[in-house]
N, C-alpha and C positions, 0 to 999 in steps of 0.2 A: 503493500499499500504506500502511496506517495507520503512522504515524512510531513510534508505540509498539511495534508489532509488529516493524518494522524494528530498533530498538534492541535489544528483547528476543532477536531472532535472532542479532544479531551479538554479544551477550553471551554467548548459549548456544554460538555457534559458537567463540568465543575460549576459553571453559571446557572445550569438547569437545576441541579441538585440545591442550589442555595436560592432558588425562585428568582433568579435575575432572568426572566423568559426573553425580555428584548434582546439581551446580550448573547444569550444562547441561541436564539433564532438568527442573529447577524453571524455568528459562527458557523451554523448548520447551512445557512444559505451560501457563505463563502465556499464550503465544502462542494457544494452542488455547482458552483462556477468553475470549480476544477474537474470535478467528476459528476456530471449530471445523472449518473445512474447508482450514486453511492446509496447503498441501502440504509445505514443507519442514519445518515443525515435525512432522508426522505422520510423515515418512521418517526424520528424524533421530532420533525417539523409537524408531523400528524398529532404526536402527543401535545405538542406545545398549543396547537388550534384547539384541540380538545379541551384543555386546561382553561382556556379563554372562553369556551361555550361556543365556539365556532365549529359545529359538528359536521356541517357540510364540507368544509375546508378539510377537516381532519379525515373524513371519508374519502376525499380526493387523494390525500397523500397516503393513506393506507392501500388503497386501490393501487397506486404506482408501486408501493413498496412489495405487495403481493406478487407483481409481476417479476420482482427481483428475486424474492425468497419466499417460498411458500410452506418452509418447515421451521419458522420462527415462533416459537411459543409466545413470547412477549407480545409480538405483532397481534396474534390471534386474540389474545387476552385484551388487549387494548381496543381491537376492533369490537369485540363484545361489549365492552363498556360504552364505546361509543354509540353502538347499535341500541343500546338500552336508553340512552339518553335521547334518542331518535324515535324512542316507543315503538321498537321493532324487536319485541322480546323473543320470538321463535328464531329469528335469524342470529340474534345475540347467543342463543343458546347454542346454536350450530357452531358459531364461532369458538365459544368456549369449550365445546365437547371436543372440538379440533385441537386447541391449545392443550387439554388434558390428555388427548391421544398421543401427542407429540412428547409431552413431558408430565407423567403422571405425578410428579412432586411438585409442579408448579403451584405453590401458594397462591399467588396472584390470581390464577385462573379460577382456583376454586372459591376464592373470596366474591370475585365477580359474578361466578355462576350463582352463588348464593344470593346476591343482589338482584339479579333478574328474576330467580325463581320466588323471592319475597315480594317483587314487583307483581308478579303473577299469583300473589296470595297463597303460594305452595310452600306454606311455612315450614312444615317438618322436613321437606327436601332441601329446604334452603339451610336450616339448622343442621341438617346432615353434612351439607357442604362445607360450611363454616368449621364444623367439628372436624371435618377432614384437614382443613387448613391449621387448625390449631395442632393437630397430631403431627403435622409435618413440620410446624415451626410453633414452639411453646409460647413465644412472645409475638405472635401475629395479632397486632393490635386491631386492625380493622375487622378481623374476624369476631373479636370479643365485642367490639362496637355493634356490628350488623346483627350477631346472633341475639345481642340484648335488644336491638328494635323489633326483631321477629318475636321475642318473647312478650314485649310491649303489646304487640299486635294481638297476642293471645292472651292478653291480661294476665300474664304471669309475671307481675311486677317484682315480686322478691326475687325470683330467679333473674330478672333482667338487672337489678341492683348489682349482683354477684358480679355479672359481666363487666358491667361498667366500671365497677370498682377494680377488677382485674386490669381491664383495659387502662385505667388510669395508673395503676401501679407501673405497667410496662411502659405507658408513654411518658412518664416522668424521668425515664432514662435517656429519652430523646430529645430533639429540639421541637418536637411537634407541639402544636397549641392543643389546650386541654378543653376549651369551651364545649365541644360537642359532648364530650363525656358528662361534663357537669351538668349540661342542659338535659341530657337523656335521663340523668339521674334525678335531677329535679322533676322531670315529669312523671316518673314511676313514684316518686315521694309523693308528689301532689295526688296522683290517683289512689295511692293508699293512705290519703288523707293525714300523712305526717308533715303538717303544714311548715313547722319550724325548720325541719331538716330541708324541705323541698325551697324554702326561702334562702337558706344557706348555699344550696347547690346554684341556685339561680343567680345568686349575688356572684358566686364564682365565675358562672359563664358570661357574666356583663364584662368581665376584664379581658375576653377575647372578642376582637372586633367581629369575627364570623358569626358569633351568637348572641351579640350584644342586644340587638334589636328583639329578637325573639325572647330573649331571658327577660327583658323590662317588660315586654307586652304580656308574657304569662304572670309575671309577678303582679300585674294590674288585675288580671283576671281572677288569680288566686285570692287576692285581698277583697276584691268585689264579691267573689263568693262567700267570704267570711263576714261580709257586711261592713267592711272597713273602707267606706267610700272614698273618704279623703286620701288615705294612703293609696288607693287604687288610682286616683286621679294625678298623685304625684309620679308613680310609675309610668303611666301612659303619657305624660307630659315629657318625661325624660326620653321617652321611646320616639317621640315626635321631634326632639333636638336631635336624635341621630338621624332620623329621616322624615323631613317635613312632608314628604309626598307619600307617607304610609297610611293607605286608605282606612285599613283596619283600625288604626291608632286613632285616626280622627273620628270613627264611628264608635268605638269604645268610649272616647272621651264624651261624645254626645249622651251615649246612654248613661254614663255616671252622673252627668250634670242634669240629666232629666231626672233621676232617681233623688238628686239632691234639691229639686225644685227650683233649679237655675236654669229656666226655660228659655229665656233669651240666648244665654250662651250655649244651650244645647241645640238651638235652631242654627246659630253659627258653625258649630262643630259639623253638624250634619250636612250642612253646605259646602264645608271645606271637604268633607268625604266624597261629595258629589263632584266636586273639582279634580278629585285625585281618583275618580274612576266609579264610584257608586252609582249603579244604574239609576235612571230618573224616577222609574216606578218605585223603587225602594225610598229615595229620597221624598217623594210625594206621600208615601204611607208614613215614614216617620214624622213629617210635618203635619200631617192630618192627626196623629196620635197626640200632637201638641196643640191642636185645635187651631192650625194655621192655615189649613185650607180642607177643601171637602174631602170627606173620607171616601175610600175606595170601598166596593163591595166585598173584597177578598184581599188577605194579605199575600204579596208577591210570593211566589213558590220559591225563588232564590233568597229571600229573605228569611224564610222559615228554613230551608236546607241550611244556609250557613249559620242560623242560630242554633240548630241541634247538632249540627257537626261539630261546632265548637263546645256544645254543652255535653257531649254525650259521654265523655269519660268520668263525668261527676254526676250525671244525670240521676242515677238511682239513689246515690247517697244524700244528694241536695234534697229530693221528694221526701226521703223518710226521715232525715235527721234534721232538715231547717223548715221544711213546709208543712211537716206533720199530715202528709199525704193519706187521706183517708178512702180514695177511689177503689182501690184493689180488694179491700175488705168488703165494700159495699157491692161491688160487683159479684163478688165470690156468691154472696148470699142471692142475688138475683139470678146468677147462672144456675144455682141449685134449685132454684124455685120454678124457673120457666123453661130451661133447656132440658132436653131429652138426652139420655146417654148415647142414642142411636144417629146423631146428626151426622150427616155424609160430608158437608162442606160448610166451614164456618170462615168467615173474612174478617180479619182484624185491620182495619183502615187506620194509618197513623200508628202503627204498632210500637214504634220506637224501640226501646231496648228489650220489648217483650214482657213488660212486667205483667201484663194479665195473660200471656200466652200459656204460662203454665196450667192456669185455672182452665182456660178454654180447651186445652189438649184432652181434658177428661170427658170431653163431650162430643169429640168428633172424630172421624176418621181422617179427615183431610183439613189441615190448617193453614192457610194463606195469609202472610203478613205483608203489607205494603206501608212504605214510608218514603219520604222524599230525601231524608238524610241517610248516605251511605254508612257514615260512622255509627249511627244509632243501629242500623241493620246489622253491623258487625257483632255488636254487642247481643242484639237479639240471637244472631247464629250461634253464639257460645251457649245459649240455653237449650239448644238442640230439642225444641218443642215444636218448630214450624216445619211443615212439609215443603212449603215454599215461600220463599222471601223474594219481593220485587222493589226495587228502588225507583219510584215514580211518584209524580203528584198525583194526588188522590182522583181529582176530576179526570185526568188524563187517562189514568188507569181504567176508572169505570167506563169511560167512553170507548176504550179499546176492547173491552169484553163483550164484543156483539154475540160471540158463538157460547158464552157462558151465561146469558141472561136466564133469569129465573131458575137458577140452580143452587143458591145458597141457601142452607137452613137458618142462618143468624149472620147479622153483620154487626161489628162494634165500631164505634167511633168514641174512645174514652179520652176525654180532654183534648179534643181534636178541632172541634167546630168553633174554638176561640180565635181561630185564624180565618174563620169565614163569618163575614157580615150576614150577606144575602143567603139563606138556608135553602131556599126553595130547589134550586138546580141540584146540589149535592143530595139532598133527600130524595128527589125524584130520581135521581140515578142510582141510588141504593136500592129503591124500590123495585127498578128493571132488573136488579141482580137477584133479589128474592124470589123464591117460588112462594106460591098462594099459602097463607097461614105462617110464614116464616117471620121471624122477630128481628127488630133493630133495637139495638141498645145505643145510647147516645148521652152526652152531657152538654150543656151550654152553661156559661157563667151567666148567672141571673142579674139582670139590670133591675134597678128599683123603678116603680111606677111613677115616681116623682120625678124622674129624669125627663128631659125634653129630647127623647129620641124618636123623631116622627116616623121613621122608618121601622120601628120596633127594634132596632139595635144600632148600637153606637161603638165607635172606636175608643177605647180607653187611653189613659197616659200610659198604662202599662204595656201598650202594643197589642193587647188582646180585646178581642170584642165581646161584649155583653148584649144579651138579648132578653127582651121582655116576654113574660109568661104568655100573654094574650098573642103575641107573635107567633110563637112556636106552636100553640094551640090551633090558631088559624090555619096554619099550614097542614096540620094533622088532618083538619076538616076539608079543605081543598083538595088534599090529594088522597083522600078517603083511607087514611090509616085508622085502625082500631087502637084507641089508646088504652094500653093496659096500666101502666104506672106513669106518672108525671108529677114528681114531688121534689121540692126543696131540700138541699142537704149541704152541709157546711163541709167542704171537701179539702180544702188546703189553706195554708197561712200565708198572709201577704202582710209583712210588717207584723204588727202586734195583733191583727184582726184575722179572723177566719172568714175566706170568701164563700159565699153560697151559690151553689150550681143547682141546676134543673136536672134532674136525673130521669131519664125517660125510657120506656119499653113499649114499643110500638109493635102492632102486628100488621102485616101485609093482608088486605083483605082478599 
């Protein structure tokens, strides 16, 4: 090999290892000016492009490198990582299997293979891949981190913590930044409701620029969940100092200010969120909840999805420990009273994490759950009580069930219609899916007759709809439902008060 090429490659690789990508790129480019077919320079220019997030350019370099050498393990491993970023997991796995066939001891290939499998939610296979990497190299730092993320997805947070702590132990011996381990550790501790330890881990993650923003944001979410609104506001405002265009930060700040009755400031925060990309329909919904414009007839589907995607990891604990949630116990009594053991099909609309699924399972051969939040559905899947789970908007799902009409023995909408103002459409759609004589169980938050809700419902400041009893009863008459039960019950706490809901059991004529 040309001595100048050797020197330039050494200079480039040294700069590359030190993170000086521009200097490395210059050295590799100079190599190609001497030898346009030099494999290492082509390959490593692809790696630099990939590190910068320019995956198309990286693929171009990898394609050229493959023409020079099709037996280079590292090239196939990097190609697999790039294909993962381009959301081509099948092709990524093919590249990684090729890398492993060339070198069955390639730690990098097993780690990237595990990441691809994790992206496909094939968690057990991903864990096996990471464990192979650990067997080959006891201090394979990325393998501990990635296996920990898999365990988080499986809600095995105690096991995940062990991986993050092992990863931290090995990473401290290197020049690697530690923020990702501290953040992941904080996330698991938060999920386990070990608040003080979680806060400590997030504090450590703030010191790393790569995790600073999301650590500050999660600290705000954590404190808000504990009712510490002032402290939550401090954290999210610090996050905005890191990135003034952080849309979720403006949105979180608006929610906090609303809860603190600082409504004008909340309006400004929501408008700033819109300037950073919040969809117009969500802005309108939020402003309507503050009485600043006319209310829409339904909450935007994307608003509901984002709300519960963010809420999923703490949903069950929050309901049972902070909201004193009474609905599951009440529904259990109603199911026992009205459902037969031989129901063929039951539909749980807005099933969330599946709190009611275990109870419904006792009454049906086929239990179907639907929710707009993928994160909530992952929690529901862990309960292993649903035969089918669908991630979809409720109205869109019902409209698509043209072949399943008149097939369900019961439908449940538990604490779901608080995101619907106008109820006629959704209740009529449910009616189409029920066989004759089948039951509809649902709840609505009860509005007081003294309020000026001319439509029979109104969007409240808590961004949930409340309905008047006469409005709900009128729909039953108009749509010819048989009202079996329709009674007020105190179902959950908001602040210091218990909120009253109307609990309904209707039968399709």
